[in-house]
matplotlib code that plots the C-alpha trace (Angstrom):
import matplotlib.pyplot as plt

x = [-19.2, -16.2, -16.7, -15.0, -17.5, -20.4, -19.3, -18.8, -22.3, -23.8, -22.4, -23.5, -26.8, -29.4, -29.0, -25.2, -25.5, -27.7, -25.3, -22.3, -24.0, -21.9, -22.5, -24.4, -21.4, -19.5, -21.9, -21.6, -19.7, -16.8, -16.5, -14.0, -13.3, -9.6, -8.4, -11.0, -10.8, -11.3, -14.8, -15.4, -15.4, -18.6, -17.4, -18.5, -17.4, -13.6, -10.9, -7.2, -7.6, -4.9, -5.1, -7.8, -9.6, -13.2, -13.4, -11.2, -11.6, -9.5, -8.8, -7.1, -4.4, -3.8, -0.1, 0.4, -0.1, -3.1, -3.5, -7.0, -8.3, -12.1, -12.9, -15.7, -14.8, -16.3, -14.7, -12.3, -10.3, -9.7, -8.1, -6.1, -5.0, -6.2, -4.9, -1.6, -0.8, -1.8, 0.5, 3.4, 3.0, 2.7, 6.0, 7.6, 6.7, 7.1, 8.5, 7.7, 5.8, 4.3, 2.4, -0.9, -2.8, -6.5, -8.9, -12.7, -15.2, -17.6, -20.6, -23.0, -24.1, -24.1, -25.0, -25.7, -22.1, -20.1, -20.7, -18.5, -17.6, -16.5, -14.4, -12.6, -12.0, -10.5, -8.3, -6.9, -6.5, -4.1, -2.6, -3.5, -2.5, -3.8, -7.2, -10.0, -13.5, -16.9, -19.5, -22.8, -25.8, -28.9, -30.8, -28.0, -25.9, -22.2, -21.5, -17.9, -18.9, -21.3, -18.9, -16.0, -18.1, -16.5, -17.3, -17.0, -14.2, -11.2, -11.2, -8.1, -8.0, -4.8, -5.0, -2.1, -0.8, -3.1, -6.2, -6.7, -7.7, -4.9, -6.0, -9.5, -10.1, -10.1, -7.1, -3.6, -0.3, 2.1, 4.8, 2.6, 1.2, 4.8, 5.5, 2.5, 3.1, 6.8, 5.9, 3.3, 5.8, 8.1, 10.8, 13.6, 13.9, 10.4, 8.1, 5.2, 1.8, -1.2, -4.5, -4.8, -7.9, -9.6, -8.2, -11.5, -11.2, -8.5, -4.8, -3.9, -1.8, 0.8, 1.2, 4.7, 6.1, 8.6, 7.3, 10.3, 11.1, 8.2, 9.3, 7.1, 7.1, 8.0, 7.5, 5.6, 7.4, 7.6, 10.2, 12.5, 10.0, 10.3, 12.1, 15.6, 15.1, 11.3, 10.2, 7.2, 5.9, 2.2, 1.4, -2.1, -3.0, -5.7, -7.2, -9.3, -12.3, -12.7, -15.3, -13.8, -10.4, -12.1, -13.4, -10.1, -7.5, -8.5, -7.9, -4.5, -3.7, -4.8, -2.3, 0.4, 0.0, -0.3, 2.6, 4.9, 7.1, 7.4, 8.8, 5.9, 6.5, 3.3, 3.1, 0.0, 0.4, -1.7, -2.8, -5.1, -8.1, -7.7, -3.9, -2.6, -0.2, -1.2, -0.3, 1.5, -0.3, -3.7, -2.7, -1.5, -4.7, -6.9, -4.9, -5.5, -9.2, -9.5, -7.7, -4.2, -1.1, 1.7, 4.2, 2.7, 4.2, 2.8, 2.1, 0.8, 0.7, -0.1, 3.1, 4.0, 0.5, 0.4, 3.8, 3.1, -0.5, -2.9, -0.8, -0.3, -3.9, -7.6, -8.0, -11.3, -10.1, -7.1, -7.3, -5.2, -3.1, 0.1, 1.9, 5.5, 8.0, 11.6, 12.9, 10.6, 8.2, 4.4, 2.8, -0.8, -2.8, -6.1, -7.5, -9.8, -11.9, -12.4, -11.7, -12.1, -12.8, -16.5, -18.8, -21.8, -22.9, -23.6, -19.9, -18.7, -16.6, -14.8, -14.1, -12.9, -10.5, -9.1, -8.6, -6.8, -4.5, -3.8, -3.0, -0.7, 1.2, 1.6, 3.0, 5.5, 6.7, 7.5, 9.3, 13.0, 14.0, 15.2, 16.8, 18.2, 15.8, 15.7, 17.3, 14.9, 14.6, 12.7, 12.6, 13.1]
y = [14.1, 15.9, 18.6, 16.4, 13.6, 15.9, 17.6, 14.2, 13.1, 16.4, 16.3, 12.8, 11.9, 10.1, 7.0, 7.0, 7.4, 4.4, 2.4, 3.3, 3.0, 1.4, -2.3, -3.2, -4.8, -1.5, 0.2, -2.5, -1.3, -3.7, -6.0, -5.4, -2.6, -2.1, 1.2, 1.2, 0.3, -3.4, -4.1, -6.6, -10.1, -11.1, -14.8, -16.7, -20.3, -20.9, -23.5, -23.2, -19.9, -18.7, -20.2, -18.5, -16.9, -17.8, -15.7, -13.6, -10.3, -7.9, -5.7, -8.6, -8.7, -5.0, -4.3, -7.3, -7.8, -10.1, -12.5, -14.1, -16.8, -17.1, -20.6, -23.2, -26.8, -28.0, -25.2, -26.7, -23.5, -23.3, -26.8, -26.2, -22.6, -21.1, -23.6, -24.4, -20.6, -20.2, -23.1, -21.5, -18.2, -19.7, -21.5, -18.3, -16.3, -19.1, -17.5, -13.9, -12.1, -9.3, -11.5, -13.3, -15.9, -16.6, -18.8, -18.5, -20.7, -18.1, -20.1, -18.8, -22.1, -25.8, -25.1, -28.8, -29.7, -26.6, -27.0, -26.0, -29.7, -29.9, -26.7, -28.3, -31.4, -29.3, -27.5, -30.9, -32.1, -29.2, -29.3, -25.7, -24.6, -21.1, -19.8, -21.2, -19.9, -20.7, -18.1, -18.5, -20.8, -21.3, -18.9, -16.3, -14.9, -14.7, -11.4, -11.5, -11.7, -8.8, -6.5, -7.2, -7.3, -10.6, -12.1, -15.8, -18.2, -18.5, -14.9, -13.2, -10.2, -8.6, -6.0, -3.7, -3.1, -0.1, -2.1, -0.9, -3.4, -3.3, -6.3, -7.7, -9.9, -13.4, -15.6, -14.0, -15.6, -16.4, -14.2, -11.2, -11.8, -11.9, -8.5, -6.9, -8.5, -7.4, -3.9, -3.6, -5.0, -2.1, -4.4, -2.3, -2.3, -3.4, -1.3, 0.6, -1.1, 0.4, -0.9, -2.7, -3.9, -7.2, -10.3, -11.0, -7.7, -9.4, -8.6, -8.6, -11.7, -9.3, -7.1, -7.8, -9.1, -7.4, -5.2, -5.3, -2.8, -2.8, -3.1, -0.4, 0.3, 3.9, 7.0, 10.2, 13.3, 14.4, 11.8, 14.6, 15.6, 12.2, 12.3, 10.7, 8.8, 8.4, 7.3, 5.7, 5.2, 5.0, 3.2, 3.3, 1.4, 3.3, 3.7, 6.4, 4.1, 3.3, 5.3, 4.1, 5.5, 8.8, 8.9, 7.8, 9.8, 13.1, 11.3, 10.2, 13.7, 15.0, 12.7, 13.6, 17.3, 16.8, 14.5, 14.8, 17.4, 15.1, 12.1, 10.4, 9.4, 8.9, 7.0, 6.8, 3.7, 3.8, 0.4, 0.7, -1.5, -3.5, -3.6, -1.7, 1.0, 4.4, 8.0, 9.8, 13.1, 11.3, 9.6, 12.8, 14.6, 11.8, 12.1, 15.8, 15.4, 13.0, 15.5, 13.8, 15.9, 13.6, 11.2, 8.6, 5.2, 3.3, -0.4, -1.0, -4.8, -5.1, -7.1, -5.2, -5.6, -9.3, -10.0, -8.0, -8.7, -10.5, -13.6, -14.0, -14.9, -14.3, -10.6, -8.8, -5.5, -4.2, -0.7, -1.7, 0.6, -0.4, 1.5, 0.5, 1.4, 2.6, -0.9, -2.1, -3.9, -3.7, -2.3, -1.5, -2.9, -1.5, -4.1, -1.6, -0.4, 2.9, 5.0, 8.7, 11.1, 11.7, 12.5, 10.9, 7.8, 6.1, 6.1, 5.1, 2.2, 4.4, 7.0, 4.5, 3.0, 6.4, 7.2, 3.9, 4.6, 8.1, 6.9, 4.3, 7.0, 9.2, 6.3, 5.4, 8.9, 8.9, 5.6, 5.3, 3.3, -0.2, -0.8, 1.4, 2.4, 0.0, 1.3, 3.1, 2.3, 4.6, 2.3, -1.3]
z = [-0.6, -2.0, -4.6, -7.2, -6.7, -6.7, -10.0, -11.7, -10.7, -11.6, -15.1, -15.8, -17.6, -15.5, -17.6, -17.2, -13.4, -13.3, -15.4, -13.3, -9.9, -7.2, -6.7, -3.6, -1.9, -2.2, 0.2, 2.9, 5.9, 6.3, 9.4, 12.1, 14.6, 14.1, 15.6, 18.3, 22.0, 22.6, 24.0, 26.8, 25.4, 27.1, 27.3, 30.5, 29.8, 30.1, 30.6, 31.3, 33.2, 35.5, 39.0, 41.1, 38.1, 37.3, 34.1, 31.8, 29.9, 27.9, 30.9, 32.6, 29.8, 29.5, 29.2, 26.9, 23.1, 22.8, 19.9, 19.8, 17.6, 17.1, 15.9, 15.6, 16.2, 12.9, 10.9, 8.2, 7.9, 11.6, 11.5, 8.3, 9.0, 12.3, 14.8, 13.0, 12.9, 16.6, 17.5, 15.6, 17.3, 20.8, 20.1, 18.8, 21.9, 24.5, 27.7, 26.5, 29.2, 27.1, 24.6, 25.5, 23.6, 23.8, 21.8, 21.8, 20.1, 18.6, 17.5, 14.9, 13.3, 14.1, 17.7, 18.5, 17.3, 18.3, 22.0, 25.0, 25.4, 21.8, 22.3, 25.2, 23.2, 20.4, 22.8, 24.1, 20.5, 19.8, 23.2, 24.0, 27.4, 26.9, 28.0, 25.8, 25.9, 24.4, 23.4, 21.6, 21.7, 19.6, 21.9, 22.4, 19.6, 20.5, 22.2, 21.2, 17.5, 17.9, 19.7, 17.5, 14.3, 13.2, 9.8, 10.7, 11.5, 11.6, 12.9, 14.4, 16.7, 17.8, 20.6, 21.6, 25.1, 25.6, 24.7, 21.1, 18.4, 15.8, 13.6, 13.3, 10.3, 8.8, 9.1, 9.1, 8.0, 10.9, 9.3, 9.1, 12.6, 14.0, 12.3, 13.9, 17.3, 17.3, 16.3, 19.0, 21.5, 20.6, 19.3, 17.9, 14.1, 13.4, 11.1, 12.5, 12.4, 10.7, 9.6, 6.2, 4.5, 5.5, 3.7, 2.0, 0.0, -2.0, -2.7, 1.0, 0.5, -1.0, 2.0, 3.4, 0.2, -2.1, -4.8, -7.1, -9.8, -12.4, -16.1, -17.5, -21.3, -20.7, -18.7, -19.7, -18.5, -15.0, -13.9, -12.8, -10.2, -8.4, -5.1, -5.3, -2.1, -1.5, 1.9, 0.3, -3.2, -4.2, -7.5, -9.0, -12.2, -14.1, -17.6, -19.4, -19.9, -16.2, -14.2, -11.0, -12.0, -12.9, -9.3, -7.6, -9.5, -7.8, -4.4, -5.7, -6.7, -3.3, -1.6, -4.1, -3.4, 0.3, 0.9, -2.1, -0.4, 2.6, 0.7, -1.0, -4.6, -6.6, -9.9, -12.0, -14.2, -17.4, -18.8, -21.9, -22.2, -24.3, -24.2, -27.2, -28.4, -27.0, -27.7, -24.9, -25.5, -25.3, -22.0, -20.5, -21.6, -20.0, -16.7, -16.6, -17.4, -14.5, -12.2, -11.9, -12.7, -11.5, -13.0, -15.4, -16.3, -19.3, -19.1, -22.6, -22.7, -18.9, -18.5, -15.2, -13.9, -14.7, -13.2, -10.0, -9.4, -11.8, -12.1, -8.3, -7.3, -8.0, -8.6, -9.2, -10.7, -12.6, -11.0, -8.0, -5.7, -4.0, -1.2, -1.1, 1.6, 1.1, 1.3, -1.6, 0.6, -0.1, 3.0, 1.8, -1.1, -2.3, -4.8, -6.6, -8.0, -6.2, -3.2, -2.4, 0.4, 1.1, 4.0, 2.3, 4.1, 0.8, 0.1, 3.6, 2.3, -0.3, 2.3, 4.9, 2.3, 1.5, 5.2, 5.8, 2.9, 4.1, 7.6, 6.2, 4.1, 7.2, 9.2, 6.5, 6.1, 9.9, 9.7, 9.4, 6.3, 7.1, 3.7, 1.0, -1.7, -4.7, -7.9, -10.2, -13.9, -16.2, -19.2, -20.2]

ax = plt.figure().add_subplot(projection="3d")
ax.plot(x, y, z, "-o")
ax.set_aspect("equal")
plt.show()
C-alpha cells in the first residue's frame, strides 16, 4: 500500500478500523479484460460465416475494429437494448471495410431454452447477416465468458485493429459505441479512447455528456493558480466526515502535483454533511489534514451536486469524481466512494480505479482540444 494509506490505518484504533472496513464488494476484482490482448473466442458453432469458412476467431478479423454482442435468446435486456443497438451500428457502418460485427450466444443459464437452434432463430428474427455463434452448454461453461471475464448479457466487447480489447462490459449506448469505434478506426477529429469503469459501477451514463459550468456557492483561495486554458479538469466532491474522502484526497493531490503543470486543473468540491453553512478556514484546514492542497469550491446546499449528478439517476455515493475535457464533455466518472494507489491485493479495485483515472488524464493531456474551453465562473 501507499505510505498515506498505511499511516491512516496505523493511527486508527482497532475498533474504528473495523467500523470503517471496506465493504466486501469493494474487494471484488471487476469483470472484463479491457486493455489486454483479445483471447481466442473458443466458439465452435456458427452461422453466417464467410464463404468457405467453417469457424471464426479474433485473429481472422485483425485489422478491423470488432464489435461483439454476447447475448442469450431469453434475455429481456438483449431484446430491449442489445439487439436494437447492434442493428443501429450495423446500419451506421454498412459498407465500411474496417469494422466487423459478431454476435455470440454465451449461455450460463436456461440451457434447455438457450440452444444453438434458438440462437439461429433469434438471428433470423433480427435479420442479422453477420456471423452468429453459440457457446456454452449445461456440461461445458462458455469459454468465451471465461476468457473475457464477462458478467452476463447483454455483454459488449470492442476490439481494436491490433487485437486489443478496448471495451468489455454490459450494454453500451449506440452513441458512445460510435465514438469508440470511430476513434479506433483513426477517424480524424475523434477523441482518443481510454478505458472507463463498467456501467454497473454507476455514473457511467454521464460519460460523453456535457458537464456544464457548476454553480458553486463560492471558492476558497487558490483560484489564481488554475490554468487559464486547462486541457482537462478533475472535480472531486468531498467532505470532512467521510473516511473514503480522507483516503482519496491524497491521490487527488498526487495527480494535481504530477499533472498540474501539464494542463490539468483540479478542483476539490466541499459539500458538508448535512448541508449547512460552513467556515472557510475550517474547510481549508480539513483539506490540508486530508492531504489536499489545491483549489476548493464550496457546494454548501449540494445544489451543484444535485443538478450535475444526484438528480440524474440512481447514485450510491456523493463523493463522486468527474474528469472533464477542454470542451466541457465528461470523459471519466468515478462514482465513489474511494480510490487510491496501492500494491496491496486487498485494495486491488481501489488501485485499479486510480490507474484507470490516471491513464485517462494522460490521454486527455495529449489530446488536441476540439472545442474552446467553457467560460469559468468563480461565484454565483
